[in-house]
C-alpha positions in Angstrom: 0.0 0.0 0.0 1.5 3.3 -1.1 2.0 6.0 1.5 0.2 9.2 0.5 1.8 12.6 1.0 -0.9 14.5 3.0 0.8 17.8 3.4 -0.5 20.0 0.5 2.6 22.2 0.6 5.0 19.2 0.2 2.7 17.8 -2.6 2.9 21.1 -4.4 6.7 21.2 -4.2 7.0 17.6 -5.3 4.7 18.2 -8.2 6.7 21.3 -9.3 10.0 19.3 -9.1 8.6 16.5 -11.2 7.2 18.9 -13.7 10.5 20.8 -14.1 12.4 17.5 -14.3 10.1 16.3 -17.0 10.5 19.5 -18.9 14.3 19.3 -18.7 14.4 15.7 -19.8 11.9 16.4 -22.6 13.8 19.4 -23.8 17.1 17.5 -23.7 15.5 14.6 -25.7 14.2 17.0 -28.3 17.5 18.8 -28.7 19.4 15.5 -28.8 17.2 14.4 -31.7 17.7 17.8 -33.3 21.5 17.5 -33.0 21.5 13.9 -34.3 19.6 15.0 -37.4 21.9 18.0 -37.8 24.9 15.7 -37.6 23.5 13.4 -40.3 22.7 16.4 -42.5 26.2 17.7 -42.1 27.8 14.4 -42.9 25.7 14.0 -46.0 26.7 17.5 -47.1 30.5 17.1 -46.7 30.6 13.4 -47.9 31.5 12.3 -51.4 28.6 12.4 -53.8 27.1 8.9 -54.2 27.9 8.9 -58.0 31.6 9.4 -57.3 31.8 6.7 -54.5 30.4 4.0 -56.8 32.9 4.4 -59.7 36.2 6.0 -60.4 36.9 8.6 -63.0 37.3 6.0 -65.7 34.0 4.3 -64.9 35.6 1.3 -63.2 34.6 0.0 -59.8 35.9 1.9 -56.9 36.2 0.6 -53.3 38.3 2.5 -50.8 40.8 0.3 -49.1 39.4 1.1 -45.7 36.0 -0.4 -46.8 37.6 -3.8 -47.0 37.2 -4.1 -43.3 36.0 -2.0 -40.3 37.7 1.3 -41.1 38.3 1.9 -37.4 40.5 -1.2 -37.1 42.7 -0.3 -40.1 45.4 2.5 -40.3 44.1 5.4 -42.3 45.9 8.1 -44.3 44.3 11.5 -45.2 45.4 14.3 -47.4 44.3 17.4 -45.5 44.3 20.7 -47.4 43.0 24.3 -47.1 42.1 26.8 -49.8 41.6 30.5 -49.9 38.2 31.4 -51.4 37.9 35.0 -50.0 36.6 37.8 -52.2 39.4 39.6 -53.8 41.6 36.5 -54.1 40.7 36.1 -57.7 38.9 32.8 -57.1 42.2 30.9 -56.5 41.8 27.4 -55.3 45.5 26.7 -54.8 46.0 24.7 -51.7 47.7 27.0 -49.2 48.0 24.2 -46.6 48.8 20.5 -47.3 49.3 17.7 -44.8 49.5 14.0 -45.1 48.1 12.5 -41.9 48.4 8.8 -41.0 46.7 7.4 -37.9 46.8 3.8 -36.5 43.8 3.2 -34.2 45.4 0.0 -32.8 48.6 1.7 -31.7 47.0 5.1 -31.1 49.9 6.7 -33.0 49.8 9.3 -35.8 52.3 10.9 -38.2 51.8 14.2 -39.9 54.0 15.3 -42.8 53.5 18.9 -44.0 54.0 19.3 -47.7 55.5 22.7 -48.6 53.2 24.6 -51.1 56.2 25.5 -53.2 57.6 21.9 -53.5 58.3 21.0 -57.1 56.3 18.1 -58.6 58.0 17.2 -61.8 56.2 16.4 -65.0 57.3 12.8 -65.1 55.6 12.2 -61.7 52.4 14.2 -62.3 51.8 13.2 -65.9 51.1 16.9 -66.8 53.0 19.2 -69.1 55.9 20.7 -67.2 56.7 20.9 -63.5 54.3 22.5 -61.0 54.2 23.5 -57.4 52.5 21.1 -55.1 49.7 23.6 -54.4 48.7 23.7 -58.1 47.0 20.4 -58.6 43.7 20.6 -56.6 42.8 23.8 -58.5 43.8 22.2 -61.8 41.6 19.2 -61.2 38.7 21.2 -59.8 38.6 23.4 -62.9 38.4 20.2 -65.0 35.7 18.5 -63.0 34.7 19.6 -59.5 33.1 16.2 -58.7 36.3 14.2 -59.1 38.8 16.9 -58.1 39.3 15.4 -54.6 39.9 11.9 -55.8 42.2 13.0 -58.7 44.3 15.1 -56.4 44.5 12.2 -53.9 45.5 9.8 -56.6 48.3 12.1 -57.8 49.9 12.5 -54.4 49.5 8.8 -53.8 51.4 8.1 -57.0 54.0 10.8 -56.5 54.9 9.6 -52.9 54.0 6.0 -53.3 51.7 6.1 -50.2 48.2 4.7 -50.2 46.0 7.7 -49.3 42.5 6.7 -48.2 40.8 10.0 -48.3 41.1 13.8 -48.9 39.5 16.7 -47.2 39.4 20.4 -48.1 38.5 23.3 -45.8 38.2 26.9 -46.9 39.9 29.5 -44.8 36.8 31.3 -43.8 35.4 28.1 -42.4 38.6 27.6 -40.4 38.4 31.1 -39.0 34.8 30.5 -37.9 35.6 27.1 -36.4 38.3 28.6 -34.2 36.0 31.4 -33.0 33.3 28.8 -32.3 35.7 26.9 -30.1 36.5 30.1 -28.1 39.8 30.9 -29.8 43.2 29.4 -29.3 46.2 30.0 -27.0 49.3 30.2 -29.2 53.0 30.9 -28.8 53.6 33.3 -31.6 57.2 32.7 -32.7 57.9 36.1 -34.3 56.5 39.6 -34.9 54.3 39.4 -38.0 53.2 42.4 -40.2 51.7 42.2 -43.6 49.0 44.2 -45.5 47.4 43.6 -48.9 44.5 45.9 -49.7 43.6 43.9 -52.8 42.3 41.0 -50.8 41.9 42.5 -47.3 44.8 40.7 -45.7 46.0 42.5 -42.6 48.4 40.5 -40.4 49.5 42.2 -37.2 50.8 39.8 -34.5 53.4 40.3 -31.8 55.8 37.6 -30.6 54.8 35.8 -27.4 52.1 33.5 -25.9 48.6 34.9 -26.3 45.0 34.1 -26.9 44.1 34.5 -30.6 40.7 34.6 -32.3 40.0 32.8 -35.6 41.3 35.5 -37.9 44.5 35.8 -35.9 45.1 32.0 -35.9 44.7 32.0 -39.6 47.1 34.9 -39.9 49.6 33.0 -37.7 49.7 29.9 -39.9 49.6 31.8 -43.2 52.3 34.4 -42.6 55.1 34.2 -45.1 56.4 37.6 -46.1 56.3 41.1 -44.7 55.9 44.5 -46.3 56.0 46.4 -42.9 59.5 45.7 -41.6 59.2 42.4 -39.8 61.2 39.3 -40.6 59.9 36.9 -43.3 58.9 33.4 -42.6 60.0 30.2 -44.4 57.7 27.4 -45.6 59.3 25.2 -42.9 58.3 27.6 -40.2 54.8 27.8 -41.6 54.5 24.1 -41.6 55.5 24.0 -37.9 52.8 26.5 -37.1 50.2 24.5 -39.1 51.1 21.3 -37.2 50.9 23.1 -33.8 47.5 24.5 -34.6 46.2 21.2 -36.0 47.3 19.4 -32.8 45.5 21.9 -30.5 42.5 21.9 -32.7 42.2 18.1 -32.4 42.5 18.5 -28.6 39.7 21.1 -28.5 37.3 19.1 -30.7 38.0 15.9 -28.7 37.1 17.6 -25.4 34.2 19.6 -26.8 31.1 19.1 -24.7 27.5 20.3 -24.9 24.9 20.1 -27.6 24.9 23.8 -28.2 28.7 23.9 -28.9 28.4 20.9 -31.2 25.5 22.4 -33.1 27.6 25.5 -33.9 30.6 23.4 -35.0 28.4 21.3 -37.3 27.0 24.3 -39.0 30.5 25.6 -39.8 31.8 22.2 -40.9 28.8 21.6 -43.2 29.4 24.9 -45.0 33.2 24.8 -45.3 34.5 21.3 -45.7 34.4 18.8 -48.5 35.7 15.2 -48.5 35.7 12.2 -50.7 34.7 10.0 -47.8 31.4 8.1 -48.3 28.6 9.2 -45.9 28.4 5.8 -44.1 32.1 5.8 -43.3 31.9 9.4 -42.1 29.2 8.2 -39.6 31.5 5.4 -38.5 34.3 7.9 -37.9 32.2 10.3 -35.9 31.0 7.5 -33.6 34.6 6.6 -32.9 36.3 9.9 -33.2 37.8 9.6 -29.7 39.4 6.3 -30.6 40.7 7.6 -33.9 42.5 10.6 -32.3 46.0 9.3 -31.6 47.6 9.6 -28.2 50.9 10.6 -29.7 51.6 12.4 -33.0 54.9 12.7 -34.8 55.2 15.9 -36.8 57.6 16.1 -39.7 58.6 19.2 -41.6 60.2 18.9 -45.0 63.2 21.3 -45.0 64.7 22.4 -48.3 66.5 25.1 -50.2 64.8 27.9 -52.2 65.6 27.6 -55.9 63.2 30.0 -57.5 60.4 29.3 -58.1 60.5 26.0 -56.1 61.5 24.7 -52.7 63.9 21.8 -53.3 63.9 19.1 -50.6 66.7 16.5 -50.3 65.6 13.2 -51.6 66.7 11.4 -48.4 64.7 13.7 -46.2 61.6 13.1 -48.4 62.1 9.4 -48.3 62.4 9.4 -44.5 59.3 11.4 -44.1 57.3 9.1 -46.4 58.8 6.1 -44.7 57.4 7.4 -41.4 53.9 7.6 -43.0 54.2 4.1 -44.3 55.2 2.9 -40.8 51.7 3.7 -39.6 50.1 1.6 -42.3 49.6 -2.2 -42.4 51.7 -4.4 -44.6 48.6 -5.2 -46.7 48.2 -1.5 -47.6 51.8 -1.0 -48.5 52.0 -4.2 -50.6 48.8 -3.5 -52.5 49.3 0.3 -52.7 46.0 1.6 -53.8 43.4 -0.9 -54.9 41.7 1.7 -57.2 44.7 1.9 -59.6 
C-alpha cells in the first residue's frame, strides 16, 4: 500500500519538481534528436557524392581500401588541405596548406607530414606538361571536374609519394576562422613579430611575438604568414609548416574535449558549410561515432626542409624518403604491398 503525501505544501513542491524535471528531460531529448539530425545532414553534405563513390573517373569499380574491413580497425591516411576562397583573391583554389596525416587506431599513434606549397612536382611524376608547385593540382583538377577533383588530387599524391592515401578533405579558410571562433579561440605561442598588409584581398596581419589568446582571424594569420611589407622578418615554408602542425594538434584536442549540444550544433553548422571530403557518408558516420578512438595519443610531426631555388622549394631526396617512410610505418603491410586498390 502506497503512503500518500498528505501535506499539501509538500505535494505542491514535489509536483513542481517532477514537472520541471520532466520539462528538462523532454527538452534534452528533443535537442538531442535535433543534434542527431543535424549531424546526419552535415555528414551527407560534406561526404563524397554517391555517384563518385560508386565508380572512379574511368567508370571502373571503386572501393576505398578502408572499406575492405572495419575502417576503425585499419590504419588510415588522409590528405588534408586548405584553400583561400575569399573575395578579392581572384577565385584561386590553390591549396595553401597541405598535410599527409596517417593514424593507426590500434597503436594510437599518428604521423603528420607537412607538404610545402612550393615543393616541385616534376612532369614525369604528375603526368602533366611541365613541372608545377604542389599547391597547383587541386585547383587544376577542380577546374576540369569539381566532382572528381578530390579523388584525382589524392591519386596524384598517392602516385608521387607511393603512399596509399585513403581520403582527402578540403576546408576553406573562412570556415577555419569561424571554427576557431566557435571553439573560443586558441592560446598560441607566436614565434615572431608578423606584419603584412594587402589591400587587394583585405589581408591585414598584425601579431606580436609571445604567448597569447588568438581569435580565428589571428590564428589564420599565424599559420599563413610568409612575407612582410611592414618591416618584420619573413617566414619560411618550414616555419609555416611547424605552425600548421601546432595549430592542428591543438584543434584536435579542442574538438575531442568539446562538450555540450549547443557547442556541437555550432561546430556542425560551420563544418557543413566549409568542408568537402571524398569519404562516403556511411564511413563518415562510423568515424564520428569513434572519433575519440581515432584521435592518436601521440603524433609525430615532420617538416620537410629544403632550399629555395626559384620558383621552387627543393627538398633533399633522403629527407623526403624518410618522411614518407614514417607515414608508411603507420600503415599495415597489406596497404603498402597493394598500394591503392583503385589503380
